[in-house]
C-alpha positions in Angstrom: -10.6 20.5 16.9 -9.5 22.0 13.5 -7.4 19.6 11.3 -4.4 22.0 11.3 -4.3 21.8 15.1 -4.4 18.0 15.1 -1.5 17.9 12.6 0.4 20.5 14.5 0.0 18.6 17.8 1.4 15.5 16.1 4.4 17.5 14.9 4.9 19.1 18.3 4.9 15.6 19.9 8.0 14.7 17.9 9.6 18.1 18.3 12.8 18.0 20.4 12.2 21.5 21.7 9.0 20.1 23.4 7.5 23.6 23.4 3.8 24.1 23.0 4.3 27.3 21.0 7.2 26.1 18.7 6.8 28.5 15.8 8.4 26.1 13.3 6.1 23.3 14.3 3.0 25.5 14.0 4.1 26.7 10.6 4.8 23.2 9.4 1.5 22.0 10.7 -0.4 24.5 8.7 1.7 23.8 5.6 1.2 20.1 5.9 -2.6 20.5 6.4 -2.8 22.6 3.2 -0.9 19.8 1.3 -3.4 17.2 2.6 -6.4 19.3 1.7 -5.2 19.7 -1.8 -5.1 15.9 -2.0 -8.8 15.6 -1.1 -10.1 15.3 -4.7 -7.6 12.5 -5.4 -8.6 10.7 -2.2 -12.3 11.0 -3.1 -11.6 9.6 -6.5 -9.9 6.6 -5.0 -12.7 6.0 -2.6 -15.2 6.2 -5.4 -13.4 3.2 -7.1 -13.5 1.3 -3.8 -17.3 1.9 -3.5 -17.9 0.9 -7.1 -15.9 -2.3 -6.6 -17.9 -3.1 -3.4 -21.2 -2.6 -5.3 -20.0 -4.7 -8.2 -18.7 -7.5 -6.0 -21.6 -7.8 -3.5 -25.0 -8.9 -4.6 -26.4 -7.9 -1.2 -25.6 -4.2 -1.9 -28.7 -2.3 -3.0 -27.1 1.1 -3.6 -23.9 3.1 -3.4 -25.3 5.0 -0.4 -25.8 1.7 1.5 -22.1 0.9 1.0 -21.0 4.4 2.0 -23.0 4.6 5.1 -23.0 1.1 6.4 -20.1 -1.0 5.1 -17.2 -1.4 7.7 -14.7 -1.9 4.9 -15.4 1.5 3.4 -15.2 3.2 6.8 -11.8 1.6 7.4 -10.6 2.5 3.9 -11.9 6.1 4.2 -9.8 6.6 7.4 -6.8 4.7 5.9 -6.7 6.7 2.7 -6.5 10.0 4.6 -4.1 8.6 7.2 -1.9 7.1 4.4 -1.4 10.6 2.9 -0.4 12.0 6.2 2.0 9.1 6.7 3.5 9.9 3.3 3.9 13.5 4.5 6.0 12.1 7.4 3.4 13.1 10.0 4.2 10.4 12.5 1.7 9.7 15.3 -1.6 11.1 14.0 -2.0 8.6 11.1 -1.6 5.6 13.4 -4.1 7.1 15.9 -6.6 7.4 13.0 -6.3 3.8 11.7 -6.3 2.4 15.2 -9.5 4.3 15.9 -11.0 2.7 12.8 -9.7 -0.7 14.0 -11.4 -0.3 17.3 -14.7 0.6 15.6 -14.9 -2.0 12.8 -12.3 -4.6 13.6 -10.2 -3.9 10.5 -6.5 -3.2 11.1 -4.8 -1.3 8.2 -1.5 0.3 8.9 -1.2 3.7 7.4 2.1 2.8 5.8 0.5 0.1 3.6 0.2 0.9 -0.1 -3.2 0.0 -1.5 -4.4 0.6 -5.1 -7.7 1.6 -6.5 -10.9 -0.5 -6.4 -10.1 -2.3 -3.1 -12.9 -4.2 -1.5 -13.0 -5.8 2.0 -16.1 -7.9 2.2 -17.6 -8.3 5.7 -14.2 -7.2 7.1 -13.9 -8.2 10.7 -10.5 -9.5 11.7 -8.6 -8.2 8.6 -5.0 -7.2 9.2 -2.9 -5.4 6.7 0.7 -4.8 7.8 2.8 -1.7 7.4 4.8 -2.7 4.3 2.1 -4.5 2.5 1.7 -3.5 -1.2 -1.7 -4.2 -2.7 -2.5 -3.6 -6.4 -5.7 -2.6 -8.1 -9.1 -4.3 -7.9 -8.1 -6.7 -5.0 -10.8 -8.3 -2.8 -10.3 -9.6 0.7 -12.8 -11.4 2.9 -13.0 -11.5 6.7 -10.2 -12.7 8.8 -7.5 -12.3 6.1 -4.0 -11.4 7.5 -1.2 -9.9 5.4 1.5 -10.2 8.0 5.2 -10.5 8.7 7.0 -13.8 8.7 9.8 -12.8 11.1 11.6 -9.8 12.6 15.2 -9.5 11.5 17.6 -8.2 14.2 20.9 -6.5 14.2 24.1 -7.6 16.0 22.7 -6.0 19.2 19.5 -7.9 19.0 17.4 -4.9 18.1 14.7 -5.2 15.5 15.8 -3.8 12.1 13.0 -1.4 11.1 12.0 -0.1 7.6 12.5 -3.4 5.9 9.7 -4.9 3.7 8.2 -7.5 6.0 4.7 -7.9 4.5 3.5 -9.4 1.2 2.8 -7.9 -2.1 -0.6 -8.6 -3.7 -0.8 -7.9 -7.4 -3.8 -6.7 -9.4 -7.2 -8.5 -9.5 -6.4 -11.0 -6.7 -9.1 -12.5 -4.5 -8.3 -13.8 -1.0 -11.0 -15.7 0.8 -11.8 -15.7 4.6 -9.3 -16.5 7.3 -6.3 -16.9 5.0 -2.9 -15.8 6.2 -0.1 -14.6 3.9 3.2 -13.8 5.4 6.6 -12.4 4.5 8.1 -9.4 2.7 9.3 -11.6 -0.2 5.9 -13.3 -0.7 4.1 -12.1 -3.9 0.6 -13.2 -4.9 0.6 -13.0 -8.7 -2.1 -11.1 -10.6 -5.5 -12.6 -11.0 -4.8 -15.4 -8.6 -7.3 -16.7 -6.1 -6.4 -17.8 -2.5 -9.0 -20.0 -1.0 -10.3 -19.9 2.6 -8.1 -20.9 5.5 -4.9 -21.1 3.4 -1.5 -20.4 5.1 1.1 -19.0 2.6 4.7 -18.1 3.2 5.9 -18.3 -0.4 5.0 -16.6 -3.7 2.3 -17.7 -6.1 2.5 -17.2 -9.9 -0.1 -15.1 -11.7 -3.4 -16.8 -12.7 -3.1 -19.5 -9.9 -5.7 -20.9 -7.5 -4.4 -21.9 -4.1 -6.8 -24.2 -2.1 -6.4 -26.5 0.8 -7.6 -30.1 0.4 -11.2 -30.7 1.4 -11.3 -31.9 5.0 -12.6 -35.3 5.8 -16.0 -34.9 7.4 -17.6 -37.4 9.7 -21.5 -37.6 9.8 -23.1 -39.4 12.7 -26.7 -40.1 13.3 -27.9 -38.3 16.4 -29.2 -40.4 19.2 -32.9 -40.1 19.8 -32.5 -40.4 23.6 
């Protein structure tokens, strides 16, 4: 189906007139599609920085083509970067469908509302979750199982969740977050050039140029019985 029809259907879905032939929705769908198409060079340039970062950060990568055609993180980012632009254009349902499709294919869950800078690299990727109000700077690297999530859901006096608040962390430039770490909270900031080790659980901010590691676990070695 042509892109303009998909965008139009998304707009029609939100239209209170609920008419399949709403002229205003059709016109807006075409206009918003043109706006998106004009952003394609910018999106391609951003993806190029992601691919270069992946190649520079992964000794297993043999070429840019290998990364483009086979890396799950690049697939998720490709879908996210287009979906994010639609999200910024206030196209409501289509961007979420797009990123959830990518999630179902590669196991990487990036909300289209997240803001992600250039040179972003997700190594391996499976199980990564990036929440709606996450802000990620330039040249950030995440490994599998990383969660950038919400610490809590504030509610109003009627008990309803207050939406549109910043609930997810900010990751500044040149940060590395290793596998299975969880960082929660809208006020949590990981300072530039910091490193968060594997399996770390963080709900408070970290200054720039900091390493955050858990203590080495106590290991028990036992000789196996020969019987």
